[in-house]
C-alpha positions, 0 to 999 in steps of 0.5 A, a space after each residue: 555816267 556821273 554820280 548824279 546820273 547813277 543816283 537817278 538810275 538807282 532811284 528809278 530802279 528802286 521805284 520800279 521794283 517797289 511798284 512791281 512788288 506792290 502790284 504783285 501784292 495787290 494782285 494777290 490780295 485781289 485773288 484771295 478776295 475772289 477765292 473767298 467770294 467763290 468759296 461760299 456759294 452753292 456752286 462748290 465743286 464737291 467732287 473736285 474737293 474730294 479728289 484733291 483732298 485725297 491727292 494731298 493726303 496721299 502725298 503728305 501723310 507718309 512724309 508727315 509721319 516720318 518727319 513728326 517722329 524724329 522732330 517731336 522726339 528730339 525736342 521732347 528728349 532735349 526738354 527732358 534732359 533739362 527736367 532731369 537736371 532739376 529732378 523733375 522728369 515726372 513733368 515730362 508729360 506737361 513739357 511734351 504736351 506744350 511742345 507738341 500741341 502748341 508748336 510742333 504739330 501745326 508746324 510739321 503738318 503744314 510744312 509737309 502740306 506746303 512742301 508736298 501738297 502745295 507744290 503738286 497743286 502749283 505744278 498742276 495749275 502751272 501746267 494747265 496754264 502753259 498748255 492754255 487750258 485755263 484760257 480755254 476754260 475762261 473762253 468757255 465761260 468757266 471760272 477757273 477760280 470756282 472750278 479749280 482753285 476753291 476746291 484745292 484751297 479748301 482741301 489744303 486747309 482741311 488736310 492741314 487740320 487732319 494732319 495736325 491731329 495725326 502729328 499730335 498723337 504721334 508726337 505724344 506717343 513717341 514722347 511717352 516712349 522716350 520719356 518713360 522707357 529711356 529717361 525714367 519718367 513715371 508712366 502714370 504721371 506722364 499721362 496725367 501731366 499731359 493736361 497740366 499746362 495744355 487744355 482743350 483751348 490749346 488744342 483748338 488753337 493748334 487746329 486753328 493754326 493748322 487751318 490758317 497754315 493750310 489755307 495760306 499754303 493753298 492760296 500761295 500755290 494756286 496763285 503762283 500756279 495760275 500766274 506761271 509764265 515762260 513754259 516748263 521753266 516758268 512752272 518749275 520757278 513757280 513751284 520753287 517760289 511756292 515753297 519759299 513764299 509759303 514757308 515765309 507766310 507760315 512762320 509769320 502767321 505762326 508768330 502772330 497767332 501764337 502771340 495773340 493766343 498767349 496774350 488772350 490766355 494770360 489775360 483770361 
Protein backbone atom coordinates (compact mmCIF):
# COMPACT_ATOMS: atom_id res chain seq x y z
CA UNK A 1 0.00 0.00 0.00
CA UNK A 2 1.50 3.32 -1.10
CA UNK A 3 1.63 6.47 1.02
CA UNK A 4 -1.44 8.00 -0.60
CA UNK A 5 -3.53 4.93 0.14
CA UNK A 6 -2.35 4.91 3.75
CA UNK A 7 -3.20 8.59 4.13
CA UNK A 8 -6.67 8.00 2.68
CA UNK A 9 -7.21 5.04 5.03
CA UNK A 10 -6.13 7.09 8.06
CA UNK A 11 -8.39 9.95 7.02
CA UNK A 12 -11.34 7.59 6.58
CA UNK A 13 -10.66 6.04 9.99
CA UNK A 14 -10.47 9.48 11.63
CA UNK A 15 -13.72 10.54 9.97
CA UNK A 16 -15.42 7.32 11.08
CA UNK A 17 -14.21 7.75 14.66
CA UNK A 18 -15.35 11.38 14.74
CA UNK A 19 -18.75 10.42 13.33
CA UNK A 20 -19.20 7.68 15.95
CA UNK A 21 -18.16 10.03 18.76
CA UNK A 22 -20.52 12.74 17.55
CA UNK A 23 -23.34 10.20 17.30
CA UNK A 24 -22.74 9.03 20.88
CA UNK A 25 -22.71 12.60 22.22
CA UNK A 26 -25.86 13.41 20.27
CA UNK A 27 -27.59 10.31 21.60
CA UNK A 28 -26.53 11.17 25.15
CA UNK A 29 -27.84 14.73 24.90
CA UNK A 30 -31.11 13.41 23.48
CA UNK A 31 -31.31 10.99 26.40
CA UNK A 32 -30.68 13.83 28.87
CA UNK A 33 -33.42 15.92 27.26
CA UNK A 34 -35.89 13.05 27.53
CA UNK A 35 -34.97 12.52 31.20
CA UNK A 36 -35.60 16.17 32.04
CA UNK A 37 -38.85 16.06 30.10
CA UNK A 38 -40.06 13.05 32.10
CA UNK A 39 -38.75 14.44 35.38
CA UNK A 40 -41.37 17.17 35.63
CA UNK A 41 -44.55 15.16 35.13
CA UNK A 42 -47.25 13.92 37.47
CA UNK A 43 -46.23 10.32 36.83
CA UNK A 44 -43.10 10.54 38.97
CA UNK A 45 -42.34 7.14 40.52
CA UNK A 46 -42.01 8.21 44.16
CA UNK A 47 -41.75 4.69 45.59
CA UNK A 48 -38.93 3.80 43.21
CA UNK A 49 -37.22 7.07 44.07
CA UNK A 50 -37.31 6.32 47.81
CA UNK A 51 -36.03 2.80 47.21
CA UNK A 52 -33.14 3.97 45.05
CA UNK A 53 -32.23 6.85 47.39
CA UNK A 54 -32.01 4.45 50.31
CA UNK A 55 -29.99 2.01 48.22
CA UNK A 56 -27.48 4.69 47.16
CA UNK A 57 -27.17 5.90 50.75
CA UNK A 58 -26.46 2.38 52.01
CA UNK A 59 -23.64 1.86 49.51
CA UNK A 60 -22.24 5.40 49.75
CA UNK A 61 -22.51 6.57 53.37
CA UNK A 62 -19.73 4.50 54.92
CA UNK A 63 -17.25 5.02 52.04
CA UNK A 64 -17.94 8.77 52.07
CA UNK A 65 -17.34 8.93 55.81
CA UNK A 66 -14.14 6.91 55.63
CA UNK A 67 -12.79 8.89 52.67
CA UNK A 68 -13.73 12.33 54.03
CA UNK A 69 -11.82 11.98 57.30
CA UNK A 70 -8.30 11.39 55.89
CA UNK A 71 -8.90 13.55 52.81
CA UNK A 72 -10.06 16.61 54.76
CA UNK A 73 -7.57 16.14 57.56
CA UNK A 74 -4.56 15.85 55.24
CA UNK A 75 -5.46 19.02 53.33
CA UNK A 76 -6.16 20.98 56.52
CA UNK A 77 -2.97 19.68 58.13
CA UNK A 78 -0.89 20.92 55.18
CA UNK A 79 -2.63 24.31 55.16
CA UNK A 80 -1.98 24.66 58.87
CA UNK A 81 1.70 23.89 58.37
CA UNK A 82 1.92 26.94 56.12
CA UNK A 83 0.04 29.04 58.66
CA UNK A 84 2.42 27.92 61.40
CA UNK A 85 5.37 29.08 59.30
CA UNK A 86 3.98 32.61 59.11
CA UNK A 87 2.68 32.64 62.71
CA UNK A 88 -0.99 32.66 61.76
CA UNK A 89 -2.19 29.29 63.06
CA UNK A 90 -5.21 30.98 64.65
CA UNK A 91 -6.56 31.44 61.10
CA UNK A 92 -6.83 27.66 60.79
CA UNK A 93 -10.61 27.83 60.95
CA UNK A 94 -10.79 30.10 57.91
CA UNK A 95 -8.48 27.85 55.92
CA UNK A 96 -10.39 24.73 56.90
CA UNK A 97 -13.73 26.28 55.94
CA UNK A 98 -12.47 27.37 52.52
CA UNK A 99 -10.94 23.97 51.77
CA UNK A 100 -13.81 21.83 53.03
CA UNK A 101 -16.86 23.86 52.05
CA UNK A 102 -15.78 25.05 48.63
CA UNK A 103 -13.95 22.05 47.24
CA UNK A 104 -13.41 18.95 49.38
CA UNK A 105 -17.02 18.41 50.44
CA UNK A 106 -18.61 18.29 46.96
CA UNK A 107 -15.71 16.39 45.39
CA UNK A 108 -15.47 13.68 48.05
CA UNK A 109 -19.21 13.14 48.40
CA UNK A 110 -19.92 12.77 44.72
CA UNK A 111 -16.77 10.82 43.87
CA UNK A 112 -18.19 8.27 46.27
CA UNK A 113 -21.64 8.52 44.67
CA UNK A 114 -20.07 8.05 41.23
CA UNK A 115 -17.77 5.26 42.38
CA UNK A 116 -20.31 3.32 44.44
CA UNK A 117 -23.86 4.42 43.70
CA UNK A 118 -23.55 5.12 39.97
CA UNK A 119 -21.75 1.87 39.26
CA UNK A 120 -24.47 -0.06 41.10
CA UNK A 121 -27.13 1.77 39.05
CA UNK A 122 -25.30 1.00 35.81
CA UNK A 123 -24.90 -2.67 36.74
CA UNK A 124 -28.60 -2.95 37.62
CA UNK A 125 -29.84 -1.35 34.40
CA UNK A 126 -27.24 -3.15 32.31
CA UNK A 127 -28.34 -6.51 33.73
CA UNK A 128 -31.95 -5.68 32.93
CA UNK A 129 -30.89 -4.70 29.42
CA UNK A 130 -29.04 -7.93 28.58
CA UNK A 131 -31.91 -9.98 30.09
CA UNK A 132 -34.20 -8.09 27.69
CA UNK A 133 -36.31 -6.73 30.55
CA UNK A 134 -36.04 -3.22 29.10
CA UNK A 135 -37.31 -4.43 25.73
CA UNK A 136 -40.17 -6.22 27.49
CA UNK A 137 -41.13 -3.00 29.28
CA UNK A 138 -41.19 -1.11 25.99
CA UNK A 139 -43.33 -3.86 24.44
CA UNK A 140 -45.80 -3.51 27.33
CA UNK A 141 -45.98 0.24 26.78
CA UNK A 142 -43.94 1.16 29.88
CA UNK A 143 -41.41 3.93 29.37
CA UNK A 144 -38.12 2.79 30.98
CA UNK A 145 -36.92 6.38 31.30
CA UNK A 146 -40.01 7.36 33.28
CA UNK A 147 -40.14 4.15 35.31
CA UNK A 148 -36.45 3.46 35.98
CA UNK A 149 -34.18 6.33 34.96
CA UNK A 150 -35.84 9.43 36.41
CA UNK A 151 -36.14 8.07 40.00
CA UNK A 152 -32.49 6.98 39.94
CA UNK A 153 -31.22 10.30 38.59
CA UNK A 154 -33.22 12.31 41.16
CA UNK A 155 -32.08 9.98 43.94
CA UNK A 156 -28.42 10.33 42.91
CA UNK A 157 -28.78 14.12 42.88
CA UNK A 158 -30.37 14.40 46.32
CA UNK A 159 -28.03 11.85 47.92
CA UNK A 160 -25.07 13.82 46.58
CA UNK A 161 -26.43 16.96 48.28
CA UNK A 162 -27.02 15.11 51.56
CA UNK A 163 -23.58 13.49 51.58
CA UNK A 164 -21.98 16.87 50.89
CA UNK A 165 -23.48 18.23 54.10
CA UNK A 166 -22.25 15.20 56.03
CA UNK A 167 -18.72 15.42 54.58
CA UNK A 168 -18.60 19.15 55.35
CA UNK A 169 -19.49 18.59 59.00
CA UNK A 170 -17.03 15.70 59.35
CA UNK A 171 -14.27 17.68 57.67
CA UNK A 172 -14.69 20.73 59.90
CA UNK A 173 -14.86 18.60 63.05
CA UNK A 174 -11.76 16.67 62.02
CA UNK A 175 -10.04 19.94 61.18
CA UNK A 176 -10.89 21.27 64.64
CA UNK A 177 -9.33 18.23 66.29
CA UNK A 178 -6.10 18.38 64.31
CA UNK A 179 -5.81 22.18 64.40
CA UNK A 180 -6.55 22.64 68.09
CA UNK A 181 -5.27 19.45 69.68
CA UNK A 182 -2.24 18.71 67.50
CA UNK A 183 -1.18 22.03 66.01
CA UNK A 184 -1.91 24.52 68.76
CA UNK A 185 -4.72 26.63 67.31
CA UNK A 186 -7.00 28.49 69.71
CA UNK A 187 -10.41 26.75 69.97
CA UNK A 188 -12.46 29.94 70.09
CA UNK A 189 -10.62 31.55 67.18
CA UNK A 190 -10.94 28.38 65.11
CA UNK A 191 -14.73 28.45 65.52
CA UNK A 192 -15.09 32.19 65.01
CA UNK A 193 -12.91 32.16 61.87
CA UNK A 194 -15.02 29.54 60.14
CA UNK A 195 -17.14 32.35 58.70
CA UNK A 196 -14.25 34.72 58.03
CA UNK A 197 -13.87 33.77 54.35
CA UNK A 198 -16.87 31.49 53.88
CA UNK A 199 -20.53 32.38 54.28
CA UNK A 200 -23.96 31.09 53.39
CA UNK A 201 -23.51 31.77 49.64
CA UNK A 202 -20.41 29.55 49.64
CA UNK A 203 -22.29 26.71 51.31
CA UNK A 204 -25.21 27.05 48.90
CA UNK A 205 -22.76 27.01 45.98
CA UNK A 206 -21.20 23.88 47.47
CA UNK A 207 -24.60 22.21 47.68
CA UNK A 208 -25.36 23.27 44.10
CA UNK A 209 -22.07 21.69 43.02
CA UNK A 210 -22.98 18.46 44.77
CA UNK A 211 -26.40 18.48 43.10
CA UNK A 212 -24.89 18.97 39.63
CA UNK A 213 -22.27 16.29 40.28
CA UNK A 214 -24.89 13.83 41.49
CA UNK A 215 -27.07 14.61 38.48
CA UNK A 216 -24.20 14.00 36.05
CA UNK A 217 -23.21 10.76 37.77
CA UNK A 218 -26.80 9.47 37.66
CA UNK A 219 -27.29 10.43 34.00
CA UNK A 220 -24.02 8.79 32.97
CA UNK A 221 -24.79 5.59 34.86
CA UNK A 222 -28.31 5.28 33.45
CA UNK A 223 -27.27 6.03 29.88
CA UNK A 224 -24.45 3.50 29.84
CA UNK A 225 -26.55 0.91 31.65
CA UNK A 226 -29.41 1.16 29.16
CA UNK A 227 -26.96 0.92 26.25
CA UNK A 228 -24.98 -2.05 27.55
CA UNK A 229 -24.36 -4.72 24.91
CA UNK A 230 -22.52 -8.00 24.62
CA UNK A 231 -23.77 -9.95 27.62
CA UNK A 232 -22.14 -9.90 31.07
CA UNK A 233 -18.86 -8.62 29.63
CA UNK A 234 -20.70 -5.66 28.15
CA UNK A 235 -22.22 -4.86 31.53
CA UNK A 236 -18.78 -4.94 33.14
CA UNK A 237 -17.42 -2.63 30.43
CA UNK A 238 -20.35 -0.23 30.97
CA UNK A 239 -19.65 -0.13 34.71
CA UNK A 240 -15.97 0.67 34.09
CA UNK A 241 -16.93 3.37 31.61
CA UNK A 242 -19.36 4.85 34.13
CA UNK A 243 -16.55 5.48 36.61
CA UNK A 244 -14.24 7.01 34.00
CA UNK A 245 -16.79 9.20 32.23
CA UNK A 246 -18.47 10.31 35.47
CA UNK A 247 -15.14 11.41 36.95
CA UNK A 248 -14.26 13.30 33.76
CA UNK A 249 -17.60 15.11 33.77
CA UNK A 250 -17.34 15.89 37.48
CA UNK A 251 -13.91 17.47 37.27
CA UNK A 252 -14.89 19.47 34.17
CA UNK A 253 -18.09 20.68 35.84
CA UNK A 254 -16.18 21.52 39.04
CA UNK A 255 -13.78 23.77 37.14
CA UNK A 256 -16.60 25.61 35.39
CA UNK A 257 -18.80 26.05 38.48
CA UNK A 258 -15.90 27.15 40.70
CA UNK A 259 -14.73 29.71 38.14
CA UNK A 260 -18.20 31.14 37.59
CA UNK A 261 -18.96 31.33 41.34
CA UNK A 262 -15.68 33.07 42.17
CA UNK A 263 -16.17 35.55 39.34
CA UNK A 264 -19.67 36.35 40.56
CA UNK A 265 -18.50 36.64 44.18
CA UNK A 266 -15.55 38.85 43.34
CA UNK A 267 -17.70 40.98 41.03
CA UNK A 268 -20.27 41.47 43.78
